[in-house]
N, C-alpha and C positions, 0 to 999 in steps of 0.2 A: 653484661657481656655473656656470661654463662649462667643459665638458670636450670636448676634441678628441682623438680616438683614431685612429691609423693613417690619417690623411686623405691621399688621393691624388687629384690632378686632372691630366688629360692633355688637351692641345689637339691636334687633328688637322686638317691641311689636305691638299690634293693633293700639295704639295711635301714636307711633313715632319710628323713627330710630335714634340711637345715635352711632356715631363712637367714641369709647372710646380710641382706640390707632390708631395713624395715622403714618404709615411708620417710626417706631422707629428703629434706628440703634445704636448699641454700641458693643464694644468688651472688655473683661476684660483679665487681665494677671493672671497667676497662683498666688494664695495667695493674690490677690488684694481685698480691701474692697471698693466696688463700691455702691454708694447710689443714689437711685431715689428719688428726693426731689420735693415736690410740694403740692399745696392745695388739699382738698378733690375734687374728680371728675376730676382730671387732667390725670388719666390713669395709675398712677404708680402701684397701686395694681393689676389692670388688666394685666399689663405687667408682673408682677411677677407671677400671676396665669397662664398666658400663658406659661411662662418658666417652671413652675411646672407641666404642663399638666392638670391643673384643668379647664382651658378654652381652647377651640379650636379656634385659629385665622382663618381668611379667607385667608390671604396672608402672604408671608414672609418665613423666615427660622430661626430656632433655632438650634445651634450646641453646644454640650457639649463635649469639647475635640475634638476628631476627628469624633464623632458620630452625625449625623443629627437626631434630635428627632422630628423635625417638618419641613415640607416643603409643602407649599401650591401648588407649581408648580408640585411637584413630588408625591403628595398624601401621604406623610409620616406623621403619628401621633403615636409616641411611648407613651403608657400610662404612667402615672406618676410613678407607682410602678416599672417601668423598667428604670427610668432615673437616678438612683443613686444620688438623691438629698436629702437634709435634709431641713425641713421647720418648722419654728416657726410662729404660727399664733398670731394675735392680742389678741385673747381670750385664748391663750395657749393650748386649746383643751385637757385638762387633764381629764382622765376618773376618776370620783369620786369613783367608786366602786373598784378601783384597788389600790394597794400599790404603793409607789414610784418606787420600783424595777420593778413591772409589767408594769407600764407606760413606763419606759425607755426601757424595753425588748420587748415591743409590736411589733415594726417593725422588730425585729430580729427573732421572732418566727412566725410571720404571713406573712413575705415576701417570695419571691421566693428562696432566698438563705437560705438553711437549715444549721443551725449551731447546734453543740452539746450543751448540757446543760452547760458544762464547758466553752465552747466558749462564750455562752450568758452571763454567770456569769462574765467572765473576761471583756467582752465589757461593761456591765452595771456598774460594779465596777469602771472601768477606767473612764467612762463618768461621773459618779457621783463624782468621785474625781476631775475631771477637773473643775466642777462647784461648788466645795466645799460643797457637800452635803453628805460627808462620814458619815456613821452612821445612815442615815435616810431612808435606803432602805426599811425597814419593816413598815415604817409609812404609815397610810392611807393618800392618797393625799389630801382630803378635810381639813385635820388638819394643812396643811402647810400655811404659809403666802403667800401673793401675789408674793413677790420677790422670795420665794422658789419655788412656782409653775412655775414661769417663768424660773427658772433654771432647773427644771425638764423637761420642754418642750425643752429647749436648749440641755440638756443631751440626750434626746430621739432623737433629730435631728442629734446629733453627733455620736451616738452609732454605727451606721452602716457605719461609716467612708465615708461620702458622698464626691463626687467630688466638689459639689457646695452647699453652705449653703444659704438658702433663709429666710430672716427675714422680716415679714410684720408688721410694727409698734409694735414691741414686748414690748416696754416700756410704751405704752400709758395708761395702766391701773394702773401704779404705781404712788406713790406720788413723789413729786419733789426731795426729798433727795435720795430716793431709785433709782430713774431714773438716777441720777448723778452717784451713785455707780455702777449701772449695765452698764452704758456706758463704764466705765473704764474696768470692768471685761470682757465684751464681746470683746472689742477691744484687750485687752491683750491676751485673749484666742484664738481668730481667728488668731492673728499674730503668736502666739506660734505654733499653728497647721498648719499654712501656708495654710489654707483652703480659697478658693475663696468664697467671701461673697457678696450677693446682698441684700442690706438693703433698705427698703421702709419707709419713714417718711415724715411728714409735719413739723417736728420740725427742724428749721434751726440750732440751737445750736448743736443738736445731729449730724446732717450732717457735720457741720464744725469740730467738735471735733473728730469724729470717722473715717472719710472717707480718703481713698487715692485719690479718685476722686468722684466728684459729678456731676450728670446729673439733671439739673433743668427742670422740666416738666410743660407744660401748654397746656391745650386743646388737650391732647392726643399726644403731640409732645415733643421731647427734644429740648429746645430752646437754651441751653448752657451747655457745659461740660468742666470740668477742675478740677485741684487741689483746695482744700478748700481756700487756701490763694488767689489764682487767682480769684476764683469766688467772693470772698468777696471784695478784694481790687481793682481788675481791671475788673469789669464786662463789658461785651461787649454789653449787651442789657439793655434797660430800665426796662424790666420785671424782670430780674435777680437782678438788683440793688435795685428795689423796694421791691422785695419779700424776699430777703436774708438780714435780718437786717434792721435797720433804715437808712434813707438817705435823704439828701437835694438835690433837683433838681433845676437847674437854666437853663432856655432856653437862647440860645445865638447864635451869629454868629461868625464864625471863622474869625479873623482879619488877622492872618498870619498863613500859613501852618507850619507843624511841622519841626523843625530843626533836626540835627543829634542826639541831646540828647532826642528826642521824646517828645518835648514840643511845645505847640502852645498857642497863645494868643486868647482869646475868649471874645467878648463884650457881657456882660450880664446886666440885670437890676440892679445889685448890684455893677457894675463896670467891668473893664477889668481884666480878670483872666488869669494868666499863668497856663496852665493845662498839665497834663500828657496824652499822646496819647498811647493807648495800642499797643504793638508791632504787626506789620503786618497790622495795620489800616492806612488809608490814608485819610486826610481831606484837602480840598482846601479852599482858601479864599472865604468868603461869604457864606459858607455852614451852614445851620441851624443844630444845635446840642444841646444836653443836657450836662450840667456839673453836675456830681454826686459827692457829698462830704459826707462822713460819719460823724456823730456828734462827734465821738471821734478823728477825724482827724483835728478838729478845736481847736485852743487855744484861750482862752478868758482872757482879762486883763483890769485893770482900766487905765493903762497908755499905750501909744502907743509903740508897740514893735519895736526893731531895724530893723527887716526884712523889706526889701523894697517892695517885691512883695506880692500881694494879702492881703493887710491889709485894712480892712474896719471898719467903725464906725457905731455903732448902739445903741439901747436902750434895756436894760434888762427888759423884760416883766414879766418873772417868773423864779424862781429858786426852784427846788424841790430836797431835800436830798434823796438819794437812796442807802445809805450805802457805797458802794465802789465808788460811783460817785455822781455828782451833775448835774441833768438834767436841762438845761437852755433853755429858749426861748428868742431869741434876734430879735428885729424888725429892719430890714434894708430895706429902700425903699419899704415898704408895703410887704416885705417878712418876714415870721416867720422862723427863722433859728434855727434848733436844734443843741445844743452844749452839749457835756459831759465835765464837768469841774472837777478839783480836789475837793473832798468833804471838804477839809480844807480851800479852798479859800473863803474869805469873799466877797460876791457880793450883795450889797444892791439893793432892788427893785427900778426900774425906773432909775437906774444909767446909765450914758453914758459909754459904754465899747468899747473896740477894739477887733476885731476878726482877727486872722491870719489863712489863708487857705493855708497851704503849697502846692506848685505846684504839688508835687508828690502825694498828696492826692486828687487833683481835677482831676477827670477822665472824658475824653470826650467820649460820646457814642452817637450812632444814635438812633432814634426812639422817641416816645412820652412817657412821664411819665403817669402813671395811672394804 
């Protein structure tokens, strides 16, 4: 549906030259919710703005459906108002002097496609109904809450029935509870409409909850791409493992190469660990690797568990109640290991404890942590 090939964008000033996007490649399917995830300055918003036609790249190609809207090699640059896209900005871009109706109707009455007044009214009414703002069409936009203004911006983006919906950190200005509600509403709405959606965020939870696929970006490049569960549980790079959620890293040497069940034994400073090898990866004996383990993948107990593999002993340094979990720090051979425990478990400070690191939750990856 949307194909981006070798996209590159550079900003130049008198003081410096910054390559914001470096040969980015990805393709989406019809109706897919595809998220560009990364920290500030990684190139995700610039990529989105290039797709929207708000920035002109130097190299690469952007194709929406069968139409090429940008090609550096062929000198094609279709302006944004001809790309049949809907976009929601971080600031919502709501016009304060207009009513809700007029805000949503704006792209319908100012665009190239001329619609009758009745068609405009039908489109606006339908879009407001989709975002649950029925009855507010005549309200002045400034009187709405932040969440309502965000939904007006979403209705405006959907009113002209775009081929692709672009969302640039649309929830960043909302409070935590409203963000959670809007995540669900946006995901349900885009799935119901079967609209291809490109979503930009730095919030890992948003990306994990809402996406069909996630592209993790760093320094202008996509470093890893995959379904949310794969990105979180089986990352292939140290950067992804460290950026998406919390993680424990252990440097080690592969003692035995993986067997048919995709397991290998790795010698680390906390002991020899039996670890999961991501499918398609190949590690040889003696190779330096990292073992990544999520805190919630580790079980903690006062008595030694029955499992034989990956049981280690340590000292509980700290335990902090966090509502639905108990965040623990366990000292093992000068390593501070993060563990998420059941909040009802009684764990006295400085107690000797046992940790079990299930082999399926110990993932081998290449690269350096940090």
